[in-house]
NUPA-644992 format. One record per residue (C-alpha): z, y negated, x. Coordinates in nm, 3 decimals. Example, Ala and Ser with C-alpha at 12.3 -4.5 7.8 and 13.67 -1.06 7.14 Angstrom:
<sites>
      up   north    east
   0.780   0.450   1.230
   0.714   0.106   1.367
</sites>
This chain:
<sites>
      up   north    east
  -1.442   0.945   1.331
  -1.190   1.026   1.611
  -1.067   1.374   1.709
  -0.784   1.535   1.898
  -0.614   1.871   1.971
  -0.281   1.698   1.948
  -0.212   1.430   1.681
   0.070   1.293   1.898
  -0.136   1.290   2.215
  -0.463   1.134   2.338
  -0.759   1.069   2.069
  -1.120   1.056   2.149
  -1.333   0.746   2.145
  -1.480   0.661   1.802
  -1.796   0.857   1.715
  -2.029   0.653   1.490
  -2.225   0.843   1.210
  -2.506   0.595   1.091
  -2.612   0.845   0.827
  -2.287   0.807   0.636
  -2.313   0.482   0.444
  -2.081   0.366   0.167
  -1.703   0.424   0.144
  -1.431   0.704   0.118
  -1.577   0.963   0.365
  -1.410   1.301   0.362
  -1.469   1.599   0.599
  -1.483   1.938   0.443
  -1.459   2.245   0.680
  -1.574   2.550   0.502
  -1.453   2.915   0.575
  -1.777   3.014   0.744
  -1.732   2.743   1.010
  -1.988   2.494   0.861
  -1.877   2.145   0.789
  -1.981   1.861   0.547
  -1.900   1.501   0.491
  -1.883   1.380   0.127
  -1.852   1.006   0.026
  -1.917   0.738  -0.220
  -2.243   0.539  -0.190
  -2.473   0.305  -0.395
  -2.676   0.408  -0.685
  -2.999   0.603  -0.626
  -3.260   0.398  -0.447
  -2.996   0.123  -0.442
  -3.088   0.019  -0.799
  -2.772   0.031  -1.008
  -2.830   0.055  -1.380
  -2.496  -0.136  -1.449
  -2.212  -0.266  -1.252
  -2.007   0.010  -1.097
  -2.290   0.252  -1.104
  -2.228   0.470  -0.789
  -2.306   0.807  -0.645
  -2.131   1.074  -0.448
  -2.337   1.207  -0.160
  -2.293   1.498   0.090
  -2.447   1.583   0.428
  -2.384   1.869   0.659
  -2.205   1.789   0.980
  -2.262   1.991   1.308
  -1.920   2.010   1.490
  -2.090   2.113   1.818
  -2.320   1.815   1.851
  -2.102   1.585   1.626
  -2.401   1.479   1.435
  -2.508   1.484   1.070
  -2.788   1.739   0.999
  -3.035   1.806   0.713
  -3.079   1.613   0.394
  -2.811   1.375   0.267
  -2.795   1.472  -0.101
  -2.660   1.302  -0.424
  -2.432   1.545  -0.595
  -2.286   1.307  -0.855
  -2.476   1.019  -1.011
  -2.261   0.778  -1.227
  -1.982   1.017  -1.306
  -1.864   1.316  -1.513
  -2.014   1.187  -1.837
  -2.319   0.982  -1.736
  -2.397   0.890  -2.100
  -2.062   0.683  -2.108
  -2.174   0.471  -1.805
  -1.868   0.554  -1.594
  -1.790   0.337  -1.293
  -1.683   0.385  -0.941
  -1.714   0.753  -0.883
  -1.528   0.747  -0.542
  -1.276   0.908  -0.315
  -1.437   1.252  -0.326
  -1.291   1.570  -0.181
  -1.433   1.929  -0.178
  -1.230   2.255  -0.178
  -1.327   2.620  -0.145
  -1.095   2.814  -0.374
  -1.168   3.192  -0.347
  -1.537   3.125  -0.308
  -1.572   2.851  -0.579
  -1.638   2.503  -0.471
  -1.440   2.234  -0.638
  -1.544   1.857  -0.611
  -1.280   1.616  -0.712
  -1.349   1.234  -0.747
  -1.183   0.915  -0.882
  -1.336   0.728  -1.166
  -1.288   0.398  -1.358
  -1.189   0.170  -1.067
  -0.847   0.134  -0.939
  -0.685  -0.069  -1.217
  -0.571   0.050  -1.558
  -0.875   0.265  -1.625
  -0.826   0.465  -1.302
  -0.856   0.847  -1.336
  -0.945   1.163  -1.151
  -1.209   1.414  -1.249
  -1.307   1.765  -1.138
  -1.637   1.947  -1.090
  -1.713   2.298  -0.962
  -2.021   2.485  -0.830
  -2.131   2.776  -0.611
  -2.223   2.575  -0.304
  -2.088   2.261  -0.137
  -2.430   2.118  -0.177
  -2.423   2.157  -0.543
  -2.514   2.157  -0.822
  -2.178   2.085  -0.965
  -2.071   2.104  -1.334
  -1.798   1.876  -1.471
  -1.501   2.011  -1.666
  -1.527   1.935  -2.037
  -1.148   1.857  -2.026
  -1.170   1.576  -1.769
  -1.005   1.362  -1.660
  -0.751   1.578  -1.488
  -0.521   1.278  -1.411
  -0.495   0.936  -1.573
  -0.253   0.714  -1.770
  -0.506   0.481  -1.920
  -0.461   0.631  -2.268
  -0.086   0.564  -2.281
   0.111   0.263  -2.411
   0.195   0.014  -2.139
   0.523  -0.068  -2.309
   0.661   0.278  -2.262
   0.978   0.321  -2.056
   0.920   0.336  -1.680
   0.540   0.319  -1.682
   0.325   0.455  -1.396
  -0.021   0.311  -1.420
  -0.348   0.300  -1.230
  -0.320   0.675  -1.131
  -0.616   0.832  -0.938
  -0.760   0.881  -0.591
  -0.600   1.221  -0.556
  -0.611   1.492  -0.300
  -0.500   1.858  -0.335
  -0.287   2.082  -0.109
  -0.185   2.450  -0.133
   0.161   2.536   0.003
   0.256   2.845   0.214
   0.408   2.982  -0.117
   0.081   2.950  -0.301
   0.172   2.654  -0.519
  -0.082   2.374  -0.564
   0.019   2.007  -0.543
  -0.156   1.678  -0.586
  -0.103   1.357  -0.401
  -0.248   1.041  -0.560
  -0.220   0.661  -0.582
  -0.059   0.485  -0.877
   0.139   0.170  -0.955
   0.483   0.096  -1.114
   0.443  -0.230  -1.314
   0.735  -0.426  -1.450
   0.728  -0.457  -1.830
   0.367  -0.329  -1.820
   0.267  -0.675  -1.672
   0.255  -0.682  -1.292
   0.413  -0.542  -0.980
   0.498  -0.646  -0.615
   0.492  -0.292  -0.496
   0.119  -0.237  -0.448
  -0.036   0.106  -0.480
   0.210   0.377  -0.395
   0.167   0.743  -0.319
   0.291   1.005  -0.584
   0.316   1.380  -0.603
   0.278   1.618  -0.891
   0.240   1.994  -0.919
  -0.111   2.107  -1.015
  -0.158   2.352  -1.302
  -0.473   2.581  -1.363
  -0.633   2.670  -1.685
  -0.712   3.036  -1.770
  -1.083   2.988  -1.688
  -1.008   2.838  -1.346
  -0.981   2.452  -1.368
  -0.709   2.253  -1.190
  -0.538   1.960  -1.379
  -0.260   1.733  -1.289
  -0.182   1.568  -1.637
  -0.303   1.651  -1.973
  -0.421   1.391  -2.232
  -0.123   1.174  -2.329
   0.112   1.323  -2.065
   0.315   1.070  -1.871
   0.371   1.075  -1.500
   0.753   1.128  -1.437
   0.943   0.929  -1.179
   1.121   1.234  -1.059
   1.007   1.593  -1.028
   1.237   1.880  -0.935
   1.137   2.173  -0.715
   1.381   2.458  -0.632
   1.511   2.454  -0.279
   1.430   2.089  -0.220
   1.714   1.856  -0.137
   1.736   1.475  -0.049
   1.787   1.406   0.321
   1.999   1.131   0.478
   1.682   0.934   0.563
   1.569   0.893   0.208
   1.291   0.650   0.155
   1.253   0.653  -0.219
   1.466   0.596  -0.524
   1.792   0.396  -0.475
   1.899   0.355  -0.119
   2.039   0.109   0.129
   1.872   0.040   0.464
   2.017  -0.163   0.759
   1.893  -0.237   1.098
   2.125  -0.383   1.362
   1.849  -0.367   1.626
   2.040  -0.130   1.848
   1.728   0.067   1.951
   1.497  -0.037   2.248
   1.201  -0.038   2.004
   1.150  -0.148   1.639
   1.215   0.100   1.363
   0.888   0.249   1.207
   0.978   0.075   0.877
   0.899  -0.269   1.045
   0.557  -0.427   1.019
   0.391  -0.704   1.221
   0.091  -0.895   1.116
  -0.253  -0.818   1.257
  -0.111  -0.698   1.594
   0.205  -0.566   1.761
   0.334  -0.915   1.825
   0.506  -0.793   2.147
   0.496  -1.125   2.311
   0.654  -1.302   2.010
   0.982  -1.097   1.967
   1.242  -0.927   2.191
   1.517  -0.671   2.131
   1.679  -0.734   2.466
   1.727  -1.107   2.502
   2.004  -1.066   2.408
   2.047  -0.690   2.353
   2.122  -0.571   2.000
   1.953  -0.861   1.843
   1.602  -0.941   1.714
   1.485  -1.255   1.886
   1.176  -1.428   1.758
   0.987  -1.718   1.933
   0.869  -2.008   1.721
   0.497  -1.937   1.722
   0.213  -2.185   1.683
   0.062  -1.926   1.452
   0.219  -1.951   1.096
   0.225  -1.663   0.858
  -0.048  -1.832   0.657
  -0.309  -1.771   0.921
  -0.508  -1.437   0.987
  -0.363  -1.412   1.331
  -0.063  -1.252   1.504
   0.245  -1.444   1.387
   0.623  -1.431   1.495
   0.691  -1.199   1.187
   0.870  -0.873   1.151
   0.886  -0.740   0.792
   0.909  -0.434   0.572
   0.739  -0.342   0.252
   0.918  -0.393  -0.078
   0.980  -0.057  -0.255
   1.170  -0.183  -0.566
   1.144  -0.452  -0.844
   1.515  -0.502  -0.806
   1.654  -0.530  -0.458
   1.861  -0.750  -0.225
   1.779  -0.843   0.128
   2.023  -1.013   0.366
   2.008  -1.126   0.725
   2.215  -1.338   0.963
   2.029  -1.597   1.175
   2.125  -1.829   1.455
   1.868  -2.105   1.497
   1.864  -2.475   1.588
   1.533  -2.634   1.501
   1.414  -2.875   1.784
   1.199  -3.084   1.546
   1.068  -3.125   1.191
   0.803  -2.870   1.266
   1.011  -2.583   1.365
   1.132  -2.352   1.093
   1.265  -1.988   1.066
   1.413  -1.755   0.823
   1.304  -1.507   0.548
   0.957  -1.493   0.413
   0.839  -1.301   0.102
   0.458  -1.252   0.124
   0.164  -1.089  -0.029
  -0.099  -1.254   0.174
  -0.178  -1.582   0.341
  -0.175  -1.784   0.037
   0.093  -1.619  -0.171
   0.421  -1.656   0.000
   0.770  -1.796  -0.031
   0.937  -1.913   0.291
   1.307  -1.946   0.289
   1.397  -2.126   0.610
   1.624  -2.342   0.812
   1.442  -2.654   0.935
   1.472  -3.026   0.989
   1.364  -3.344   0.815
   1.415  -3.702   0.932
   1.779  -3.692   0.831
   1.882  -3.375   1.000
   1.897  -2.994   0.940
   1.808  -2.852   0.603
   1.771  -2.526   0.426
   1.434  -2.531   0.241
   1.243  -2.312   0.012
   0.856  -2.351   0.041
   0.591  -2.203  -0.189
   0.258  -2.127  -0.016
  -0.053  -2.117  -0.226
  -0.422  -2.190  -0.198
  -0.341  -2.558  -0.180
  -0.099  -2.526   0.112
   0.280  -2.563   0.129
   0.519  -2.719  -0.127
   0.889  -2.774  -0.073
   1.034  -2.656  -0.403
   1.401  -2.676  -0.302
   1.611  -2.809  -0.019
   1.970  -2.884   0.084
   2.117  -3.062   0.387
   2.323  -2.878   0.649
   2.591  -3.008   0.879
   2.470  -3.058   1.232
   2.724  -2.829   1.383
   2.616  -2.521   1.174
   2.383  -2.301   1.378
   2.450  -1.960   1.218
   2.344  -1.905   0.859
   2.322  -1.593   0.638
   2.026  -1.569   0.416
   2.003  -1.373   0.101
   1.710  -1.286  -0.139
   1.783  -1.114  -0.461
   1.473  -0.988  -0.652
   1.523  -0.936  -1.030
   1.174  -0.801  -1.080
   1.029  -1.107  -1.249
   1.219  -1.360  -1.041
   1.367  -1.424  -0.711
   1.704  -1.596  -0.622
   1.744  -1.749  -0.275
   2.103  -1.807  -0.137
   2.262  -1.892   0.184
   2.601  -1.890   0.350
   2.755  -2.082   0.632
   3.078  -1.889   0.654
   2.945  -1.534   0.722
   2.922  -1.446   0.348
   3.254  -1.545   0.213
   3.084  -1.808  -0.009
   2.721  -1.832  -0.110
   2.528  -2.150  -0.202
   2.228  -2.098  -0.436
   1.936  -2.292  -0.304
   1.709  -2.195  -0.604
   1.717  -1.921  -0.868
   1.455  -1.799  -1.120
   1.172  -1.840  -0.873
   0.849  -1.676  -1.010
   0.797  -1.330  -0.840
   0.448  -1.293  -1.005
   0.320  -1.538  -0.731
   0.357  -1.263  -0.468
   0.213  -0.985  -0.694
  -0.123  -0.813  -0.679
  -0.188  -0.957  -1.029
  -0.186  -1.301  -0.873
  -0.327  -1.231  -0.531
  -0.557  -0.938  -0.583
  -0.590  -0.647  -0.345
  -0.406  -0.320  -0.333
  -0.119  -0.364  -0.090
   0.233  -0.477  -0.198
   0.469  -0.753  -0.104
   0.644  -0.767   0.244
   0.974  -0.934   0.296
   1.077  -1.008   0.656
   1.192  -1.250   0.939
   0.970  -1.513   1.082
   0.974  -1.825   1.313
   0.715  -2.098   1.358
   0.682  -2.428   1.515
   0.383  -2.525   1.295
   0.440  -2.716   0.972
   0.198  -2.586   0.722
</sites>
């Protein structure tokens, strides 16, 4: 862990806690000044009875010495209903609510069976009893063909507002047609309700997660980052906007916002986007199934290895590169599919030698992509290829939890 008195200031050097093995550690600071760390770990004696058999363990933490003290104890074995052989009790959090300790964990893995369950007890060290109404959040019992489905809900945390309201933040996915998504796991919010006998819950059995929740007094700002919105960057700032991502490093030596000013200039890097290294890439995450992305690029490839343009990528082996490049006959616009077997040109068109500036457009229709370009600043558009399979860049095809990025890149290495 690292610590600070000022989140925007200097942080301490990392402090390693060898006793805390496993994943998903969470600090809990109690009202009496004592502190604890709760996390997911392997089965008792590291002998699982079935795949996904895990435990939740807790240990006291001394904030003065910054060390774990006392016994590290199992407080959940398997899950809230052990007889059903639940899997992956993880992402635990503990809360002290008016002297009652609530332990909340995810269960079921992070795919369609994902859920959140709740326990309570008289001490942070347990014992904890599960609520008979568990899970307190899930969508696994709903029809995937319902309108605007939200799936894979779980891994929640709770917060109490200054007004006394309780809210939950949690992870979930928005698949298209109940099949796959390019958005990755996203963060959702919902209000928390309480039963008369003191149990919190987020959704009841069969209740759907809505796309929009209204709260009195809350208005949308100009800098909205959800729902329908337009976003443009003309690179007028001396630093990249926080919406932009680079790969595996800051890539400061591979791009410039001052040469010339008010432009993003990328160097053709020897590191392509298919390598686990810092590439000449600046991208942003995809937030919609249906979206349009457009940019203007001035580029003259020096040889058949140099290429630059737009890239849609999930990881190193799930990408589409939409680029200006060269072949033996001259300049071309090319669409390349990147997979486990390397690079394949799936579409290309020749360009006149005197054309240096090109507008690139990507249109996502959820299940497919259209790639278009213009040589007259958008007055007319040429379709390089339409109906390109968007599933190739999805988590369903590539695995993992993060979503798709779309961005700008330049390379001098032909894959």
